[in-house]
C-alpha positions in Angstrom: 6.0 -21.5 36.1 2.2 -21.3 36.0 2.5 -18.5 38.6 4.9 -16.5 36.3 2.7 -17.1 33.3 -0.3 -15.5 35.0 1.8 -12.7 36.1 3.9 -12.2 33.1 1.1 -13.0 30.5 -1.1 -9.8 31.0 2.0 -7.3 30.7 3.4 -9.0 27.8 -0.3 -9.0 26.0 -0.3 -5.2 26.8 3.3 -4.8 25.2 2.3 -6.5 22.3 -0.5 -4.5 21.9 1.3 -1.0 22.0 3.8 -2.4 19.7 1.0 -3.0 17.2 -0.6 0.4 17.8 2.6 1.8 17.4 3.4 0.2 14.2 -0.2 1.5 12.8 0.0 4.7 13.8 3.4 5.0 12.4 1.9 3.5 9.1 0.0 6.6 8.8 -3.0 4.9 7.3 -5.5 7.4 5.9 -9.0 5.5 6.8 -8.7 4.4 10.1 -12.1 2.8 9.6 -10.6 0.5 6.4 -10.4 -2.9 8.1 -11.7 -6.3 6.4 -14.3 -6.3 9.1 -15.9 -2.9 7.6 -15.6 -4.1 4.4 -18.8 -4.7 2.3 -18.2 -8.0 0.5 -21.6 -8.3 -0.4 -21.6 -5.1 -3.2 -19.2 -6.7 -5.9 -19.3 -10.3 -6.1 -16.3 -10.3 -8.1 -14.0 -9.3 -5.6 -12.1 -12.5 -4.7 -12.7 -12.4 -0.6 -10.5 -15.6 -0.1 -7.8 -14.2 -1.8 -7.9 -10.7 0.1 -8.3 -12.8 3.5 -5.0 -14.8 2.5 -3.2 -11.3 1.6 -4.2 -10.4 5.2 -2.0 -13.1 6.6 0.7 -11.2 5.5 2.4 -14.1 3.9 3.5 -12.3 1.2 5.1 -9.7 2.8 7.4 -12.3 4.7 8.2 -14.0 1.0 9.1 -10.5 -0.2 6.8 -10.5 -2.9 5.4 -7.0 -4.5 1.6 -6.5 -4.8 -0.7 -4.7 -7.3 -4.2 -3.6 -6.9 -5.4 -2.2 -10.6 -8.8 -1.4 -11.2 -10.9 1.9 -12.0 -11.3 4.3 -9.2 -14.1 3.8 -6.5 -13.9 0.0 -6.9 -12.6 -0.6 -3.0 -9.0 -1.0 -3.8 -7.8 1.6 -1.5 -9.7 0.2 1.3 -8.5 -3.4 1.0 -4.9 -2.2 0.9 -5.1 -0.2 4.1 -7.0 -3.4 5.8 -4.2 -5.7 4.5 -1.6 -3.1 5.4 -3.1 -3.0 9.0 -3.0 -6.7 9.5 0.8 -6.6 8.3 1.2 -4.2 11.3 -0.6 -6.7 13.8 1.9 -9.7 12.3 4.8 -7.5 13.4 6.2 -6.1 9.8 6.7 -2.6 9.4 4.5 -0.7 7.2 4.1 2.8 5.5 1.2 4.0 3.7 1.5 7.0 1.3 -0.1 8.4 -1.8 1.6 8.5 -4.9 1.8 12.1 -4.8 2.6 12.8 -1.7 5.6 10.4 -2.4 6.7 12.3 -5.1 6.6 15.6 -3.1 8.5 14.0 -0.6 11.0 13.2 -3.1 11.2 16.3 -4.5 11.6 18.3 -1.5 14.3 16.2 -0.9 15.9 17.3 -3.7 16.1 20.8 -2.8 18.4 20.1 0.5 20.3 17.1 -1.4 18.7 14.8 1.0 17.4 12.3 -1.7 19.7 9.6 -1.2 18.8 9.0 2.6 15.0 9.4 1.9 15.1 7.1 -0.9 16.9 4.5 2.3 14.3 5.6 4.2 11.7 3.9 2.3 13.9 1.5 1.4 13.5 -0.1 5.1 9.9 -0.8 5.2 8.8 -4.4 5.1 6.1 -3.2 3.2 5.7 0.0 1.5 2.1 0.6 0.0 1.7 3.2 -3.0 -1.9 4.2 -3.3 -3.3 6.2 -6.1 -0.7 5.6 -8.5 -2.1 7.3 -11.8 -5.1 9.6 -10.0 -3.2 12.7 -11.3 -1.5 13.4 -14.1 2.7 14.2 -13.2 3.8 17.5 -13.2 6.7 16.4 -15.7 7.0 20.3 -16.3 7.2 21.3 -12.7 9.1 17.9 -11.8 10.9 16.3 -14.6 12.6 14.0 -12.3 9.3 12.4 -11.0 9.4 9.2 -13.1 13.4 8.3 -11.8 13.0 9.3 -8.3 9.9 7.0 -8.6 11.6 4.0 -10.2 14.9 4.6 -7.6 12.3 3.9 -4.8 10.9 0.9 -6.3 14.4 -0.4 -7.5 15.8 0.3 -3.7 13.4 -2.3 -2.8 13.7 -4.8 -5.4 13.5 -8.6 -4.3 14.4 -7.2 -0.8 11.0 -6.0 0.3 7.2 -5.6 -0.6 5.9 -3.0 -2.2 2.0 -2.5 -2.9 1.1 -0.4 -5.9 -2.7 0.6 -6.0 -3.4 2.0 -9.6 -6.3 3.2 -11.8 -4.4 3.0 -15.2 -3.4 -0.2 -17.0 0.3 -1.1 -17.4 0.4 -0.6 -21.1 -0.4 2.9 -20.4 2.4 3.4 -18.0 4.8 4.7 -20.6 2.3 7.5 -21.3 1.9 8.6 -17.7 5.2 8.7 -16.8 6.2 10.1 -20.0 9.3 7.8 -20.5 8.5 4.3 -22.0 11.7 2.8 -21.4 11.7 4.1 -17.9 8.4 2.6 -17.5 9.4 -0.8 -18.7 12.3 -0.8 -16.1 9.7 0.3 -13.6 7.2 -2.5 -14.4 10.3 -5.1 -14.6 11.1 -4.4 -10.9 7.8 -4.2 -9.7 5.9 -6.5 -11.4 7.9 -9.4 -12.2 6.6 -12.2 -9.7 4.0 -9.8 -8.1 0.9 -11.1 -7.0 -1.5 -8.8 -9.4 -5.3 -8.3 -8.1 -7.8 -6.5 -11.3 -10.7 -5.0 -9.6 -13.5 -4.7 -11.9 -17.5 -4.1 -11.6 -19.6 -1.9 -9.4 -18.4 1.1 -7.5 -17.5 0.7 -4.0 -17.5 4.5 -3.2 -20.9 4.9 -4.9 -22.4 1.6 -2.6 -21.0 3.2 0.4 -22.2 7.0 -0.4 -26.0 5.4 -1.0 -25.8 3.2 1.9 -28.6 4.7 4.4 -27.5 5.3 7.8 -28.7 2.6 10.3 -31.0 3.8 12.9 -30.0 3.6 16.6 
């Protein structure tokens, strides 16, 4: 048995690493350098490191809890959520990272070839769906009036079954104005926020902090 462990151990470890790398690749994270190890925790003392590291255990994904990261642009939300998503991949979960704008573009394209139900089923199957930058761009309601309802269908398809993480820079009470449909915004909030983990970011700009950081000398 000890001999088999010595022989099979490295092979099993290599297979596990390949599986992890495959899940990370398939998640399509935008920033390959976004990890908790590369995050500068000192720049903003209001960010609860213990809470973020608890999220990195991916236990919320196991429970099927949703997650909302809210706050002004540039506070490090995207870095944090991609780091947490990467940890979920390591834990064995299937993750999809996508910006709100890209998600709506893909859903709009599915309307043209009548594949919307198939596309929504595709997004419903991930253990963790990360929707970044919700509210960064005004929804083009004239070009895609169905955008709010399409977004709702994606969220509803996952409700109480799998975890959805949303990163936004607009307050909950402004969602009705942003979506242009107050009743639909309330329904979306009900599906997404009820029982969700909500982290509100505030304080210094992480983006500005990183831009001003002098290069290290070699």
